[in-house]
C-alpha positions in Angstrom: 0.0 0.0 0.0 2.8 2.4 0.9 4.4 1.8 -2.5 1.1 2.5 -4.4 0.5 5.7 -2.4 4.1 6.9 -3.0 3.6 6.8 -6.8 0.4 8.9 -6.8 0.9 12.6 -7.8 -0.5 14.8 -6.5 -1.1 12.9 -3.3 -4.7 13.1 -2.3 -6.0 12.7 1.3 -8.8 10.4 0.0 -6.4 8.0 -1.6 -4.1 7.8 1.4 -7.1 7.3 3.8 -8.5 4.5 1.6 -5.2 2.7 1.6 -4.8 3.2 5.3 -8.3 1.9 6.0 -7.7 -1.1 3.8 -4.3 -1.9 5.5 -6.0 -1.7 8.9 -8.8 -4.0 7.9 -6.2 -6.5 6.7 -4.5 -6.4 10.1 -1.5 -4.5 8.8 -1.6 -2.1 11.7 1.8 -0.6 11.5 1.4 0.1 7.8 -2.0 1.6 8.5 -0.6 3.9 11.1 2.1 5.1 8.7 -0.5 5.7 6.0 -2.8 7.6 8.3 0.2 9.7 9.3 0.8 10.5 5.6 -2.9 11.5 5.3 -2.3 13.9 8.2 0.7 15.4 6.3 -1.7 16.0 3.4 -4.6 17.3 5.5 -3.5 18.1 9.1 -7.1 18.7 10.2 -8.5 15.4 9.0 -10.4 13.9 12.0 -10.5 10.5 10.2 -6.7 10.4 9.7 -6.0 11.4 13.4 -8.5 8.8 14.7 -7.3 6.1 12.3 -3.7 6.6 13.2 -4.5 6.5 17.0 -6.7 3.4 16.6 -4.1 1.5 14.5 -1.5 2.2 17.2 -3.8 1.3 20.0 -4.8 -2.0 18.4 -1.1 -2.7 17.7 -0.4 -2.3 21.4 1.7 0.9 20.9 0.2 2.6 23.8 2.6 5.5 24.2 2.6 6.2 20.5 -1.3 6.1 20.5 -1.5 8.6 23.3 1.0 10.8 21.5 -1.1 10.6 18.3 -4.3 11.5 20.2 -2.5 14.5 21.8 -1.2 15.6 18.3 -4.8 15.3 17.0 -6.2 17.3 19.8 -3.5 20.0 19.2 -4.5 20.1 15.5 -8.2 20.0 16.3 -8.6 21.5 19.8 -12.4 21.6 19.7 -12.8 18.0 18.5 -14.8 16.1 21.1 -14.4 12.8 19.3 -10.6 12.8 19.8 -10.9 13.9 23.4 -13.5 11.1 24.0 -11.4 8.5 22.4 -8.4 9.5 24.4 -10.4 9.4 27.6 -11.7 5.9 26.9 -8.2 4.8 25.9 -6.6 6.1 29.1 -9.4 4.7 31.3 -9.4 1.2 29.8 -5.8 0.5 28.6 -5.1 -3.2 29.3 -1.5 -2.2 30.3 -2.0 -1.2 33.9 1.2 0.8 34.0 -0.2 3.0 31.2 -3.8 3.3 32.3 -4.4 6.8 33.7 -7.8 7.2 35.4 -7.1 10.8 36.5 -6.3 12.1 32.9 -9.2 10.0 31.6 -11.5 11.6 34.1 -10.5 15.1 33.2 -11.1 14.5 29.5 -14.3 12.5 30.1 -15.8 15.2 32.2 -14.9 17.9 29.7 -16.6 15.9 26.9 -19.7 15.0 29.0 -20.2 18.6 30.1 -20.2 19.8 26.6 -22.4 16.9 25.2 -24.2 15.0 27.9 -25.0 11.5 26.5 -25.1 7.9 27.7 -22.0 7.1 25.8 -20.1 10.0 27.4 -21.5 9.0 30.9 -20.2 5.5 30.3 -16.7 7.0 29.7 -16.9 8.9 32.9 -17.8 5.6 34.6 -14.9 3.9 33.0 -12.5 6.6 34.3 -14.0 6.4 37.8 -13.5 2.6 37.8 -9.9 3.0 36.5 -9.4 5.1 39.7 -11.0 2.4 41.9 -14.0 4.7 42.6 -16.5 1.9 41.9 -19.5 3.3 43.8 -19.3 6.5 41.7 -18.8 4.5 38.5 -21.9 2.4 39.4 -24.0 5.7 39.7 -22.8 7.0 36.3 -23.2 3.6 34.6 -26.7 3.1 36.1 -27.8 6.4 34.6 -26.2 5.5 31.2 -28.1 2.2 31.2 -31.3 3.9 32.1 -30.8 6.4 29.3 -30.0 3.7 26.8 -33.0 1.6 27.8 -35.3 4.2 26.4 -33.7 4.4 22.9 -30.6 2.3 22.6 -30.0 -0.8 20.5 -30.4 -4.0 22.4 -26.7 -5.0 22.1 -25.5 -1.6 23.3 -27.9 -1.9 26.3 -26.6 -5.4 27.1 -23.0 -4.3 26.9 -23.7 -1.3 29.1 -25.5 -3.5 31.7 -22.5 -5.9 31.6 -20.1 -3.0 32.4 -22.4 -2.1 35.3 -21.9 -5.6 36.6 -18.2 -5.3 36.3 -18.2 -2.2 38.5 -20.5 -3.9 41.0 -17.9 -6.6 41.3 -15.0 -4.1 41.7 -13.5 -4.5 38.2 -12.7 -1.8 35.6 -13.4 -2.2 31.9 -10.2 -3.2 30.1 -11.4 -3.6 26.5 -13.8 -0.9 25.3 -13.8 -2.2 21.8 -15.2 -5.6 22.3 -16.7 -5.8 25.7 -17.9 -9.3 26.5 -21.7 -9.8 26.7 -23.3 -11.9 29.4 -23.9 -15.5 28.3 -21.2 -15.5 25.7 
């Protein structure tokens, strides 16, 4: 993919994003991250490129580089709540305990939730609280998120949210926000 992208003149953001997305779907995460980085060079305010790069790095286990990519994205797009929300979830749920940072996650999650209150953002606050070991508060936030979702959310999303609530009740944080296990599976 890199070779194909290098030969296109002039380099378009759409071409690089398409190649990066395909590389990621094929599990070629390092190549995807490099391609998303190239897309950022072409269009430094591309939300898709910043998110794609950070996600590829996260999924590849490159926690420090992923956090740096999210910080760079937030510098380029300071008002972008999607990047702030993604970074909050990442910091709250990183499976590497030495990298997980509930305090930083909490700051970001609260900023996002205050600007756009939603069940999804409340869940991220709960994740950050659980990462800090503040399970009773996490239960309160997650209970409210579940209640909000029950009125309009898709059944699978409600089921995952309820499962997360049970994790907090048992004193456990969420360690995988991308594929949370569902009860009975």
